ChimeraX commands (.cxc) that place a marker at each C-alpha (Angstrom):
marker #1 position 56.58,29.66,-33.35 radius 0.5
marker #1 position 58.06,25.62,-33.17 radius 0.5
marker #1 position 60.56,24.86,-35.70 radius 0.5
marker #1 position 60.42,22.05,-37.54 radius 0.5
marker #1 position 63.48,19.88,-37.43 radius 0.5
marker #1 position 63.43,18.63,-41.25 radius 0.5
marker #1 position 61.56,19.67,-44.02 radius 0.5
marker #1 position 61.95,18.62,-47.41 radius 0.5
marker #1 position 59.64,20.25,-50.20 radius 0.5
marker #1 position 59.48,19.13,-53.68 radius 0.5
marker #1 position 63.07,17.75,-53.42 radius 0.5
marker #1 position 64.54,16.24,-56.93 radius 0.5
marker #1 position 67.90,15.25,-57.22 radius 0.5
marker #1 position 69.53,14.12,-60.47 radius 0.5
marker #1 position 72.78,12.88,-61.56 radius 0.5
marker #1 position 73.19,13.59,-65.01 radius 0.5
marker #1 position 70.20,11.80,-66.63 radius 0.5
marker #1 position 69.46,9.67,-63.81 radius 0.5
marker #1 position 66.94,10.93,-60.97 radius 0.5
marker #1 position 68.10,9.72,-57.64 radius 0.5
marker #1 position 65.20,11.35,-55.68 radius 0.5
marker #1 position 61.80,12.38,-57.45 radius 0.5
marker #1 position 59.73,15.31,-55.98 radius 0.5
marker #1 position 60.02,14.17,-52.47 radius 0.5
marker #1 position 58.44,15.90,-49.47 radius 0.5
marker #1 position 58.66,14.73,-46.14 radius 0.5
marker #1 position 58.39,16.76,-42.74 radius 0.5
marker #1 position 60.11,15.61,-39.44 radius 0.5
marker #1 position 58.79,17.24,-36.39 radius 0.5
marker #1 position 60.98,18.29,-33.37 radius 0.5
marker #1 position 61.21,15.25,-30.63 radius 0.5
marker #1 position 60.32,12.44,-32.68 radius 0.5
marker #1 position 62.35,9.39,-33.97 radius 0.5
marker #1 position 61.60,9.35,-37.45 radius 0.5
marker #1 position 62.64,6.01,-39.84 radius 0.5
marker #1 position 63.70,6.36,-43.49 radius 0.5
marker #1 position 63.26,3.17,-45.04 radius 0.5
marker #1 position 64.01,1.71,-48.59 radius 0.5
marker #1 position 65.65,-1.04,-50.55 radius 0.5
marker #1 position 68.93,-0.66,-51.61 radius 0.5
marker #1 position 69.17,1.84,-54.37 radius 0.5
marker #1 position 65.94,3.60,-53.36 radius 0.5
marker #1 position 67.47,7.11,-52.62 radius 0.5
marker #1 position 68.13,6.75,-48.84 radius 0.5
marker #1 position 71.75,7.89,-48.82 radius 0.5
marker #1 position 71.26,10.67,-51.33 radius 0.5
marker #1 position 68.47,11.96,-49.08 radius 0.5
marker #1 position 70.69,12.08,-45.99 radius 0.5
marker #1 position 73.61,13.49,-47.65 radius 0.5
marker #1 position 71.23,16.38,-48.76 radius 0.5
marker #1 position 69.91,16.81,-45.17 radius 0.5
marker #1 position 73.48,16.93,-43.90 radius 0.5
marker #1 position 74.40,19.77,-46.41 radius 0.5
marker #1 position 76.79,17.20,-48.27 radius 0.5
marker #1 position 75.09,17.27,-51.28 radius 0.5
marker #1 position 72.55,19.98,-53.25 radius 0.5
marker #1 position 69.24,19.12,-54.20 radius 0.5
marker #1 position 68.80,19.76,-58.19 radius 0.5
marker #1 position 65.23,21.25,-57.23 radius 0.5
marker #1 position 63.26,21.93,-54.12 radius 0.5
marker #1 position 63.91,22.95,-50.69 radius 0.5
marker #1 position 65.84,21.19,-47.70 radius 0.5
marker #1 position 65.65,22.87,-44.38 radius 0.5
marker #1 position 67.17,21.52,-41.24 radius 0.5
marker #1 position 66.24,23.45,-37.86 radius 0.5
marker #1 position 64.77,26.09,-39.98 radius 0.5
marker #1 position 67.89,26.64,-41.78 radius 0.5
marker #1 position 68.06,26.41,-45.82 radius 0.5
marker #1 position 70.65,23.70,-46.24 radius 0.5
marker #1 position 71.74,25.31,-49.75 radius 0.5
marker #1 position 72.14,28.62,-48.59 radius 0.5
marker #1 position 73.81,28.11,-45.28 radius 0.5
marker #1 position 74.83,24.46,-44.59 radius 0.5
marker #1 position 77.72,25.55,-42.40 radius 0.5
marker #1 position 75.37,27.19,-39.56 radius 0.5
marker #1 position 73.59,23.64,-38.87 radius 0.5
marker #1 position 76.29,21.24,-39.05 radius 0.5
marker #1 position 77.46,21.75,-35.35 radius 0.5
marker #1 position 73.74,21.24,-34.30 radius 0.5
marker #1 position 73.80,17.65,-35.91 radius 0.5
marker #1 position 75.20,14.51,-34.45 radius 0.5
marker #1 position 76.04,11.56,-36.46 radius 0.5
marker #1 position 76.37,7.81,-35.93 radius 0.5
marker #1 position 77.22,6.56,-39.74 radius 0.5
marker #1 position 77.32,2.64,-40.52 radius 0.5
marker #1 position 81.03,2.48,-40.11 radius 0.5
marker #1 position 81.77,3.79,-36.60 radius 0.5
marker #1 position 84.90,5.91,-37.60 radius 0.5
marker #1 position 86.66,5.67,-34.57 radius 0.5
marker #1 position 90.58,5.88,-33.99 radius 0.5
marker #1 position 91.04,2.35,-33.19 radius 0.5
marker #1 position 94.78,3.05,-31.67 radius 0.5
marker #1 position 93.50,5.73,-29.59 radius 0.5
marker #1 position 91.36,5.09,-26.05 radius 0.5
marker #1 position 87.82,5.23,-25.68 radius 0.5
marker #1 position 88.45,8.90,-23.79 radius 0.5
marker #1 position 90.73,9.88,-26.22 radius 0.5
marker #1 position 88.42,9.43,-29.04 radius 0.5
marker #1 position 85.75,11.82,-27.30 radius 0.5
marker #1 position 88.23,14.43,-26.47 radius 0.5
marker #1 position 89.30,14.55,-29.86 radius 0.5
marker #1 position 85.97,15.16,-31.05 radius 0.5
marker #1 position 85.34,17.40,-28.37 radius 0.5
marker #1 position 88.00,19.58,-29.80 radius 0.5
marker #1 position 86.55,19.28,-33.59 radius 0.5
marker #1 position 83.20,20.80,-32.31 radius 0.5
marker #1 position 84.58,23.40,-29.88 radius 0.5
marker #1 position 83.33,21.52,-26.91 radius 0.5
marker #1 position 83.76,23.81,-23.47 radius 0.5
marker #1 position 86.80,22.51,-21.56 radius 0.5
marker #1 position 85.00,23.67,-18.62 radius 0.5
marker #1 position 82.81,20.65,-17.43 radius 0.5
marker #1 position 84.20,18.52,-20.39 radius 0.5
marker #1 position 85.79,15.56,-18.36 radius 0.5
marker #1 position 82.56,15.24,-15.95 radius 0.5
marker #1 position 80.53,15.13,-19.24 radius 0.5
marker #1 position 82.88,12.56,-20.68 radius 0.5
marker #1 position 82.63,10.29,-17.56 radius 0.5
marker #1 position 78.95,10.70,-17.56 radius 0.5
marker #1 position 78.70,9.51,-21.54 radius 0.5
marker #1 position 81.05,6.61,-20.70 radius 0.5
marker #1 position 78.90,5.70,-18.02 radius 0.5
marker #1 position 75.71,5.88,-20.32 radius 0.5
marker #1 position 77.43,3.90,-22.94 radius 0.5
marker #1 position 78.71,1.22,-20.15 radius 0.5
marker #1 position 82.26,1.84,-21.32 radius 0.5
marker #1 position 83.79,3.68,-17.99 radius 0.5
marker #1 position 85.94,0.55,-16.91 radius 0.5
marker #1 position 87.33,0.73,-20.21 radius 0.5
marker #1 position 87.93,4.44,-20.86 radius 0.5
marker #1 position 91.78,4.01,-21.03 radius 0.5
marker #1 position 91.42,0.89,-23.43 radius 0.5
marker #1 position 92.22,1.32,-26.75 radius 0.5
marker #1 position 89.37,1.10,-28.86 radius 0.5
marker #1 position 90.82,-1.75,-31.33 radius 0.5
marker #1 position 90.29,-4.17,-28.36 radius 0.5
marker #1 position 86.65,-3.47,-28.45 radius 0.5
marker #1 position 83.85,-5.60,-29.53 radius 0.5
marker #1 position 81.48,-4.31,-32.32 radius 0.5
marker #1 position 78.68,-3.51,-29.97 radius 0.5
marker #1 position 81.09,-1.49,-27.64 radius 0.5
marker #1 position 82.38,0.32,-30.43 radius 0.5
marker #1 position 78.76,0.93,-31.70 radius 0.5
marker #1 position 78.10,2.30,-28.21 radius 0.5
marker #1 position 81.01,4.66,-28.32 radius 0.5
marker #1 position 80.15,5.73,-31.63 radius 0.5
marker #1 position 76.86,7.08,-30.14 radius 0.5
marker #1 position 77.87,8.79,-27.17 radius 0.5
marker #1 position 80.50,10.56,-29.24 radius 0.5
marker #1 position 77.44,11.86,-31.38 radius 0.5
marker #1 position 76.01,13.17,-28.12 radius 0.5
marker #1 position 79.28,14.73,-26.70 radius 0.5
marker #1 position 78.49,18.29,-28.47 radius 0.5
marker #1 position 75.19,18.22,-27.21 radius 0.5
marker #1 position 73.19,18.39,-30.93 radius 0.5
marker #1 position 69.72,19.07,-31.37 radius 0.5
marker #1 position 69.36,16.54,-34.23 radius 0.5
marker #1 position 70.87,12.93,-33.85 radius 0.5
marker #1 position 71.16,10.66,-37.20 radius 0.5
marker #1 position 71.80,7.25,-37.17 radius 0.5
marker #1 position 72.60,4.99,-40.20 radius 0.5
marker #1 position 71.77,1.57,-39.29 radius 0.5
marker #1 position 72.14,1.87,-35.40 radius 0.5
marker #1 position 71.72,-1.95,-34.82 radius 0.5
marker #1 position 74.21,-3.09,-37.77 radius 0.5
marker #1 position 76.76,-5.80,-36.81 radius 0.5
marker #1 position 76.14,-5.73,-33.15 radius 0.5
marker #1 position 74.81,-8.81,-31.26 radius 0.5
marker #1 position 71.25,-8.88,-30.18 radius 0.5
marker #1 position 72.13,-7.54,-26.38 radius 0.5
marker #1 position 73.91,-4.74,-27.61 radius 0.5
marker #1 position 71.32,-3.94,-30.16 radius 0.5
marker #1 position 68.98,-3.86,-27.39 radius 0.5
marker #1 position 71.04,-1.48,-25.37 radius 0.5
marker #1 position 71.38,1.00,-28.40 radius 0.5
marker #1 position 67.58,0.90,-28.75 radius 0.5
marker #1 position 67.20,1.96,-24.74 radius 0.5
marker #1 position 69.69,4.65,-25.33 radius 0.5
marker #1 position 67.80,6.21,-28.34 radius 0.5
marker #1 position 64.19,5.61,-26.79 radius 0.5
marker #1 position 66.04,7.43,-23.78 radius 0.5
marker #1 position 67.14,10.41,-26.23 radius 0.5
marker #1 position 63.46,10.53,-27.22 radius 0.5
marker #1 position 62.55,11.05,-23.70 radius 0.5
marker #1 position 64.89,13.96,-23.38 radius 0.5
marker #1 position 63.17,15.58,-26.26 radius 0.5
marker #1 position 65.98,14.85,-28.95 radius 0.5
marker #1 position 65.01,14.65,-32.49 radius 0.5
marker #1 position 66.38,11.06,-33.97 radius 0.5
marker #1 position 66.47,10.36,-37.68 radius 0.5
marker #1 position 67.23,6.65,-38.31 radius 0.5
marker #1 position 67.76,4.56,-41.71 radius 0.5
marker #1 position 67.77,0.84,-41.13 radius 0.5
marker #1 position 67.18,-2.52,-42.62 radius 0.5
marker #1 position 65.75,-3.89,-39.46 radius 0.5
marker #1 position 61.81,-3.42,-39.33 radius 0.5
marker #1 position 61.90,-4.82,-35.96 radius 0.5
marker #1 position 64.24,-1.93,-34.70 radius 0.5
marker #1 position 61.80,0.59,-36.99 radius 0.5
marker #1 position 58.71,-0.79,-35.06 radius 0.5
marker #1 position 60.47,-0.36,-31.75 radius 0.5
marker #1 position 62.03,2.95,-32.13 radius 0.5
marker #1 position 59.85,5.03,-34.79 radius 0.5
marker #1 position 57.17,7.41,-34.29 radius 0.5
marker #1 position 56.64,7.70,-38.08 radius 0.5
marker #1 position 58.45,5.87,-41.02 radius 0.5
marker #1 position 58.70,7.02,-44.57 radius 0.5
marker #1 position 59.38,4.34,-47.15 radius 0.5
marker #1 position 60.91,5.16,-50.45 radius 0.5
marker #1 position 61.43,3.47,-53.48 radius 0.5
marker #1 position 63.12,4.61,-56.59 radius 0.5
marker #1 position 63.49,8.22,-55.23 radius 0.5
marker #1 position 59.78,8.37,-54.57 radius 0.5
marker #1 position 57.71,8.57,-51.26 radius 0.5
marker #1 position 55.13,5.64,-51.26 radius 0.5
marker #1 position 54.46,5.75,-47.78 radius 0.5
marker #1 position 54.31,8.16,-44.58 radius 0.5
marker #1 position 52.89,7.15,-41.43 radius 0.5
marker #1 position 53.03,5.34,-37.98 radius 0.5
marker #1 position 54.41,1.54,-37.58 radius 0.5
marker #1 position 50.69,0.89,-36.53 radius 0.5
marker #1 position 49.07,2.45,-39.06 radius 0.5
marker #1 position 51.12,1.22,-41.92 radius 0.5
marker #1 position 50.28,-2.41,-40.63 radius 0.5
marker #1 position 46.81,-1.45,-40.22 radius 0.5
marker #1 position 46.39,-0.24,-43.75 radius 0.5
marker #1 position 47.86,-3.76,-45.11 radius 0.5
marker #1 position 44.80,-5.02,-43.70 radius 0.5
marker #1 position 43.57,-6.53,-40.11 radius 0.5
marker #1 position 44.54,-9.97,-40.02 radius 0.5
marker #1 position 46.86,-12.29,-42.12 radius 0.5
marker #1 position 45.59,-16.19,-42.47 radius 0.5
marker #1 position 48.55,-18.56,-43.00 radius 0.5
marker #1 position 46.41,-21.56,-44.70 radius 0.5
marker #1 position 48.03,-24.86,-45.33 radius 0.5
marker #1 position 45.99,-27.25,-47.46 radius 0.5
marker #1 position 46.62,-30.88,-49.35 radius 0.5
marker #1 position 46.86,-30.55,-52.02 radius 0.5
marker #1 position 48.64,-27.38,-52.31 radius 0.5
marker #1 position 46.36,-24.67,-53.52 radius 0.5
marker #1 position 45.94,-24.08,-57.24 radius 0.5
marker #1 position 46.20,-20.85,-59.14 radius 0.5
marker #1 position 42.28,-20.92,-59.77 radius 0.5
marker #1 position 41.53,-20.93,-55.94 radius 0.5
marker #1 position 44.15,-18.38,-55.35 radius 0.5
marker #1 position 42.47,-16.20,-57.90 radius 0.5
marker #1 position 39.22,-17.02,-56.27 radius 0.5
marker #1 position 40.18,-16.05,-52.94 radius 0.5
marker #1 position 41.76,-13.05,-54.16 radius 0.5
marker #1 position 38.36,-11.70,-55.75 radius 0.5
marker #1 position 36.67,-11.81,-52.36 radius 0.5
marker #1 position 35.29,-8.70,-50.96 radius 0.5
marker #1 position 37.61,-7.91,-47.97 radius 0.5
marker #1 position 40.69,-9.63,-49.23 radius 0.5
marker #1 position 43.55,-7.45,-49.38 radius 0.5
marker #1 position 45.99,-10.01,-51.11 radius 0.5
marker #1 position 46.13,-13.88,-51.64 radius 0.5
marker #1 position 49.77,-15.03,-52.27 radius 0.5
marker #1 position 50.32,-19.24,-52.84 radius 0.5
marker #1 position 54.02,-20.24,-51.35 radius 0.5
marker #1 position 55.26,-23.46,-50.51 radius 0.5
marker #1 position 51.90,-25.45,-50.87 radius 0.5
marker #1 position 49.99,-22.75,-48.54 radius 0.5
marker #1 position 48.27,-19.88,-49.17 radius 0.5
marker #1 position 48.52,-16.75,-47.34 radius 0.5
marker #1 position 45.68,-14.14,-47.49 radius 0.5
marker #1 position 45.70,-10.76,-45.71 radius 0.5
marker #1 position 41.99,-9.43,-44.77 radius 0.5
marker #1 position 39.99,-6.58,-43.60 radius 0.5
marker #1 position 36.73,-6.72,-42.02 radius 0.5
marker #1 position 37.30,-9.38,-39.44 radius 0.5
marker #1 position 35.32,-12.79,-38.97 radius 0.5
marker #1 position 33.03,-12.46,-41.75 radius 0.5
marker #1 position 35.69,-12.29,-44.61 radius 0.5
marker #1 position 37.70,-15.12,-42.69 radius 0.5
marker #1 position 34.65,-17.14,-42.98 radius 0.5
marker #1 position 34.26,-16.52,-46.63 radius 0.5
marker #1 position 37.92,-17.24,-47.22 radius 0.5
marker #1 position 37.62,-20.66,-45.37 radius 0.5
marker #1 position 34.72,-21.66,-47.00 radius 0.5
marker #1 position 36.30,-20.98,-50.49 radius 0.5
marker #1 position 39.46,-23.04,-49.53 radius 0.5
marker #1 position 37.45,-26.23,-48.22 radius 0.5
marker #1 position 35.10,-26.22,-51.36 radius 0.5
marker #1 position 38.60,-26.56,-53.44 radius 0.5
marker #1 position 40.86,-28.61,-51.54 radius 0.5
marker #1 position 41.33,-30.01,-47.97 radius 0.5
marker #1 position 42.30,-27.62,-45.03 radius 0.5
marker #1 position 44.97,-28.88,-43.23 radius 0.5
marker #1 position 46.06,-25.99,-40.95 radius 0.5
marker #1 position 44.91,-22.14,-40.36 radius 0.5
marker #1 position 46.72,-19.44,-38.35 radius 0.5
marker #1 position 45.73,-16.07,-37.98 radius 0.5
marker #1 position 48.04,-13.27,-36.85 radius 0.5
marker #1 position 48.44,-9.43,-37.34 radius 0.5
marker #1 position 50.38,-7.80,-40.64 radius 0.5
marker #1 position 54.21,-7.47,-40.20 radius 0.5
marker #1 position 56.11,-4.38,-41.34 radius 0.5
marker #1 position 57.91,-6.95,-43.48 radius 0.5
marker #1 position 54.76,-7.69,-45.52 radius 0.5
marker #1 position 53.88,-4.01,-45.62 radius 0.5
marker #1 position 57.00,-3.13,-47.07 radius 0.5
marker #1 position 57.22,-5.89,-49.48 radius 0.5
marker #1 position 53.64,-4.97,-50.51 radius 0.5
marker #1 position 54.69,-1.56,-51.29 radius 0.5
marker #1 position 57.72,-1.77,-52.85 radius 0.5
marker #1 position 58.02,-5.45,-54.34 radius 0.5
marker #1 position 61.40,-5.88,-52.60 radius 0.5
marker #1 position 62.77,-7.49,-49.63 radius 0.5
marker #1 position 64.39,-4.58,-47.54 radius 0.5
marker #1 position 67.80,-6.61,-47.30 radius 0.5
marker #1 position 68.00,-7.65,-50.76 radius 0.5
marker link #1:1,2 radius 0.2
marker link #1:2,3 radius 0.2
marker link #1:3,4 radius 0.2
marker link #1:4,5 radius 0.2
marker link #1:5,6 radius 0.2
marker link #1:6,7 radius 0.2
marker link #1:7,8 radius 0.2
marker link #1:8,9 radius 0.2
marker link #1:9,10 radius 0.2
marker link #1:10,11 radius 0.2
marker link #1:11,12 radius 0.2
marker link #1:12,13 radius 0.2
marker link #1:13,14 radius 0.2
marker link #1:14,15 radius 0.2
marker link #1:15,16 radius 0.2
marker link #1:16,17 radius 0.2
marker link #1:17,18 radius 0.2
marker link #1:18,19 radius 0.2
marker link #1:19,20 radius 0.2
marker link #1:20,21 radius 0.2
marker link #1:21,22 radius 0.2
marker link #1:22,23 radius 0.2
marker link #1:23,24 radius 0.2
marker link #1:24,25 radius 0.2
marker link #1:25,26 radius 0.2
marker link #1:26,27 radius 0.2
marker link #1:27,28 radius 0.2
marker link #1:28,29 radius 0.2
marker link #1:29,30 radius 0.2
marker link #1:30,31 radius 0.2
marker link #1:31,32 radius 0.2
marker link #1:32,33 radius 0.2
marker link #1:33,34 radius 0.2
marker link #1:34,35 radius 0.2
marker link #1:35,36 radius 0.2
marker link #1:36,37 radius 0.2
marker link #1:37,38 radius 0.2
marker link #1:38,39 radius 0.2
marker link #1:39,40 radius 0.2
marker link #1:40,41 radius 0.2
marker link #1:41,42 radius 0.2
marker link #1:42,43 radius 0.2
marker link #1:43,44 radius 0.2
marker link #1:44,45 radius 0.2
marker link #1:45,46 radius 0.2
marker link #1:46,47 radius 0.2
marker link #1:47,48 radius 0.2
marker link #1:48,49 radius 0.2
marker link #1:49,50 radius 0.2
marker link #1:50,51 radius 0.2
marker link #1:51,52 radius 0.2
marker link #1:52,53 radius 0.2
marker link #1:53,54 radius 0.2
marker link #1:54,55 radius 0.2
marker link #1:55,56 radius 0.2
marker link #1:56,57 radius 0.2
marker link #1:57,58 radius 0.2
marker link #1:58,59 radius 0.2
marker link #1:59,60 radius 0.2
marker link #1:60,61 radius 0.2
marker link #1:61,62 radius 0.2
marker link #1:62,63 radius 0.2
marker link #1:63,64 radius 0.2
marker link #1:64,65 radius 0.2
marker link #1:65,66 radius 0.2
marker link #1:66,67 radius 0.2
marker link #1:67,68 radius 0.2
marker link #1:68,69 radius 0.2
marker link #1:69,70 radius 0.2
marker link #1:70,71 radius 0.2
marker link #1:71,72 radius 0.2
marker link #1:72,73 radius 0.2
marker link #1:73,74 radius 0.2
marker link #1:74,75 radius 0.2
marker link #1:75,76 radius 0.2
marker link #1:76,77 radius 0.2
marker link #1:77,78 radius 0.2
marker link #1:78,79 radius 0.2
marker link #1:79,80 radius 0.2
marker link #1:80,81 radius 0.2
marker link #1:81,82 radius 0.2
marker link #1:82,83 radius 0.2
marker link #1:83,84 radius 0.2
marker link #1:84,85 radius 0.2
marker link #1:85,86 radius 0.2
marker link #1:86,87 radius 0.2
marker link #1:87,88 radius 0.2
marker link #1:88,89 radius 0.2
marker link #1:89,90 radius 0.2
marker link #1:90,91 radius 0.2
marker link #1:91,92 radius 0.2
marker link #1:92,93 radius 0.2
marker link #1:93,94 radius 0.2
marker link #1:94,95 radius 0.2
marker link #1:95,96 radius 0.2
marker link #1:96,97 radius 0.2
marker link #1:97,98 radius 0.2
marker link #1:98,99 radius 0.2
marker link #1:99,100 radius 0.2
marker link #1:100,101 radius 0.2
marker link #1:101,102 radius 0.2
marker link #1:102,103 radius 0.2
marker link #1:103,104 radius 0.2
marker link #1:104,105 radius 0.2
marker link #1:105,106 radius 0.2
marker link #1:106,107 radius 0.2
marker link #1:107,108 radius 0.2
marker link #1:108,109 radius 0.2
marker link #1:109,110 radius 0.2
marker link #1:110,111 radius 0.2
marker link #1:111,112 radius 0.2
marker link #1:112,113 radius 0.2
marker link #1:113,114 radius 0.2
marker link #1:114,115 radius 0.2
marker link #1:115,116 radius 0.2
marker link #1:116,117 radius 0.2
marker link #1:117,118 radius 0.2
marker link #1:118,119 radius 0.2
marker link #1:119,120 radius 0.2
marker link #1:120,121 radius 0.2
marker link #1:121,122 radius 0.2
marker link #1:122,123 radius 0.2
marker link #1:123,124 radius 0.2
marker link #1:124,125 radius 0.2
marker link #1:125,126 radius 0.2
marker link #1:126,127 radius 0.2
marker link #1:127,128 radius 0.2
marker link #1:128,129 radius 0.2
marker link #1:129,130 radius 0.2
marker link #1:130,131 radius 0.2
marker link #1:131,132 radius 0.2
marker link #1:132,133 radius 0.2
marker link #1:133,134 radius 0.2
marker link #1:134,135 radius 0.2
marker link #1:135,136 radius 0.2
marker link #1:136,137 radius 0.2
marker link #1:137,138 radius 0.2
marker link #1:138,139 radius 0.2
marker link #1:139,140 radius 0.2
marker link #1:140,141 radius 0.2
marker link #1:141,142 radius 0.2
marker link #1:142,143 radius 0.2
marker link #1:143,144 radius 0.2
marker link #1:144,145 radius 0.2
marker link #1:145,146 radius 0.2
marker link #1:146,147 radius 0.2
marker link #1:147,148 radius 0.2
marker link #1:148,149 radius 0.2
marker link #1:149,150 radius 0.2
marker link #1:150,151 radius 0.2
marker link #1:151,152 radius 0.2
marker link #1:152,153 radius 0.2
marker link #1:153,154 radius 0.2
marker link #1:154,155 radius 0.2
marker link #1:155,156 radius 0.2
marker link #1:156,157 radius 0.2
marker link #1:157,158 radius 0.2
marker link #1:158,159 radius 0.2
marker link #1:159,160 radius 0.2
marker link #1:160,161 radius 0.2
marker link #1:161,162 radius 0.2
marker link #1:162,163 radius 0.2
marker link #1:163,164 radius 0.2
marker link #1:164,165 radius 0.2
marker link #1:165,166 radius 0.2
marker link #1:166,167 radius 0.2
marker link #1:167,168 radius 0.2
marker link #1:168,169 radius 0.2
marker link #1:169,170 radius 0.2
marker link #1:170,171 radius 0.2
marker link #1:171,172 radius 0.2
marker link #1:172,173 radius 0.2
marker link #1:173,174 radius 0.2
marker link #1:174,175 radius 0.2
marker link #1:175,176 radius 0.2
marker link #1:176,177 radius 0.2
marker link #1:177,178 radius 0.2
marker link #1:178,179 radius 0.2
marker link #1:179,180 radius 0.2
marker link #1:180,181 radius 0.2
marker link #1:181,182 radius 0.2
marker link #1:182,183 radius 0.2
marker link #1:183,184 radius 0.2
marker link #1:184,185 radius 0.2
marker link #1:185,186 radius 0.2
marker link #1:186,187 radius 0.2
marker link #1:187,188 radius 0.2
marker link #1:188,189 radius 0.2
marker link #1:189,190 radius 0.2
marker link #1:190,191 radius 0.2
marker link #1:191,192 radius 0.2
marker link #1:192,193 radius 0.2
marker link #1:193,194 radius 0.2
marker link #1:194,195 radius 0.2
marker link #1:195,196 radius 0.2
marker link #1:196,197 radius 0.2
marker link #1:197,198 radius 0.2
marker link #1:198,199 radius 0.2
marker link #1:199,200 radius 0.2
marker link #1:200,201 radius 0.2
marker link #1:201,202 radius 0.2
marker link #1:202,203 radius 0.2
marker link #1:203,204 radius 0.2
marker link #1:204,205 radius 0.2
marker link #1:205,206 radius 0.2
marker link #1:206,207 radius 0.2
marker link #1:207,208 radius 0.2
marker link #1:208,209 radius 0.2
marker link #1:209,210 radius 0.2
marker link #1:210,211 radius 0.2
marker link #1:211,212 radius 0.2
marker link #1:212,213 radius 0.2
marker link #1:213,214 radius 0.2
marker link #1:214,215 radius 0.2
marker link #1:215,216 radius 0.2
marker link #1:216,217 radius 0.2
marker link #1:217,218 radius 0.2
marker link #1:218,219 radius 0.2
marker link #1:219,220 radius 0.2
marker link #1:220,221 radius 0.2
marker link #1:221,222 radius 0.2
marker link #1:222,223 radius 0.2
marker link #1:223,224 radius 0.2
marker link #1:224,225 radius 0.2
marker link #1:225,226 radius 0.2
marker link #1:226,227 radius 0.2
marker link #1:227,228 radius 0.2
marker link #1:228,229 radius 0.2
marker link #1:229,230 radius 0.2
marker link #1:230,231 radius 0.2
marker link #1:231,232 radius 0.2
marker link #1:232,233 radius 0.2
marker link #1:233,234 radius 0.2
marker link #1:234,235 radius 0.2
marker link #1:235,236 radius 0.2
marker link #1:236,237 radius 0.2
marker link #1:237,238 radius 0.2
marker link #1:238,239 radius 0.2
marker link #1:239,240 radius 0.2
marker link #1:240,241 radius 0.2
marker link #1:241,242 radius 0.2
marker link #1:242,243 radius 0.2
marker link #1:243,244 radius 0.2
marker link #1:244,245 radius 0.2
marker link #1:245,246 radius 0.2
marker link #1:246,247 radius 0.2
marker link #1:247,248 radius 0.2
marker link #1:248,249 radius 0.2
marker link #1:249,250 radius 0.2
marker link #1:250,251 radius 0.2
marker link #1:251,252 radius 0.2
marker link #1:252,253 radius 0.2
marker link #1:253,254 radius 0.2
marker link #1:254,255 radius 0.2
marker link #1:255,256 radius 0.2
marker link #1:256,257 radius 0.2
marker link #1:257,258 radius 0.2
marker link #1:258,259 radius 0.2
marker link #1:259,260 radius 0.2
marker link #1:260,261 radius 0.2
marker link #1:261,262 radius 0.2
marker link #1:262,263 radius 0.2
marker link #1:263,264 radius 0.2
marker link #1:264,265 radius 0.2
marker link #1:265,266 radius 0.2
marker link #1:266,267 radius 0.2
marker link #1:267,268 radius 0.2
marker link #1:268,269 radius 0.2
marker link #1:269,270 radius 0.2
marker link #1:270,271 radius 0.2
marker link #1:271,272 radius 0.2
marker link #1:272,273 radius 0.2
marker link #1:273,274 radius 0.2
marker link #1:274,275 radius 0.2
marker link #1:275,276 radius 0.2
marker link #1:276,277 radius 0.2
marker link #1:277,278 radius 0.2
marker link #1:278,279 radius 0.2
marker link #1:279,280 radius 0.2
marker link #1:280,281 radius 0.2
marker link #1:281,282 radius 0.2
marker link #1:282,283 radius 0.2
marker link #1:283,284 radius 0.2
marker link #1:284,285 radius 0.2
marker link #1:285,286 radius 0.2
marker link #1:286,287 radius 0.2
marker link #1:287,288 radius 0.2
marker link #1:288,289 radius 0.2
marker link #1:289,290 radius 0.2
marker link #1:290,291 radius 0.2
marker link #1:291,292 radius 0.2
marker link #1:292,293 radius 0.2
marker link #1:293,294 radius 0.2
marker link #1:294,295 radius 0.2
marker link #1:295,296 radius 0.2
marker link #1:296,297 radius 0.2
marker link #1:297,298 radius 0.2
marker link #1:298,299 radius 0.2
marker link #1:299,300 radius 0.2
marker link #1:300,301 radius 0.2
marker link #1:301,302 radius 0.2
marker link #1:302,303 radius 0.2
marker link #1:303,304 radius 0.2
marker link #1:304,305 radius 0.2
marker link #1:305,306 radius 0.2
marker link #1:306,307 radius 0.2
marker link #1:307,308 radius 0.2
marker link #1:308,309 radius 0.2
marker link #1:309,310 radius 0.2
marker link #1:310,311 radius 0.2
marker link #1:311,312 radius 0.2
view
């Protein structure tokens, strides 16, 4: 029987009278890249702490690789590889020394360790800097070293907290490539991120939580489709009135209509027929200057579900 990587069943976490997580149920399958998204204060960190065994749920059950994290958290911790927001590297040690120290902490066998370290440094494109102090590394280099350090003890489950945080675009793309390579090798990866493009590229499924509650759980493509088929960005002269926005919003097939900066953004489902109705309503009230259509973005889905910008 295949063991689920992570399962939260009816999990609630309270701090005094404050409920940080409210009856959360999520299942992460082995071999998938799973994203956990939410605005600041949504409960992401609390959820991760319970998955990592650093915090106990007030109610409900958390299992990781089939192990109850309340009953036996120590049993599973060596099966986890973690890349936190802060790289937590020893700056005055070399890249190789950092990896050797980690190997000692996780009882990595000495036999074959040198070859494994070399392989991982090559993976991180840091082999030529193995004897350099980490304090001399760029942010992207440190992030890559933190990533391969988490791989050193060959964990079954990897957790990345904001993998692309604080690195340049080129380094971020390199990190994404490494994570996708891990997926190809069958690793299970859990990611929290504030970059929706990152979630779209990497994740098989996304869980969006807000105020400790699950508000959506699906693949990025299905989440976008659930928001509507097409977004129409319509610029008018003069600017659309509130009456026009309400009229468009009431049309069958219109998911949402929002006035902003002299334009109206309309999300529709149902294709060209609905678009035609929207255009007819607009030109009957004002002068249409420009219309552009596109697919919905994850940012718009997130904003519609939580009412917040992800990076606020």
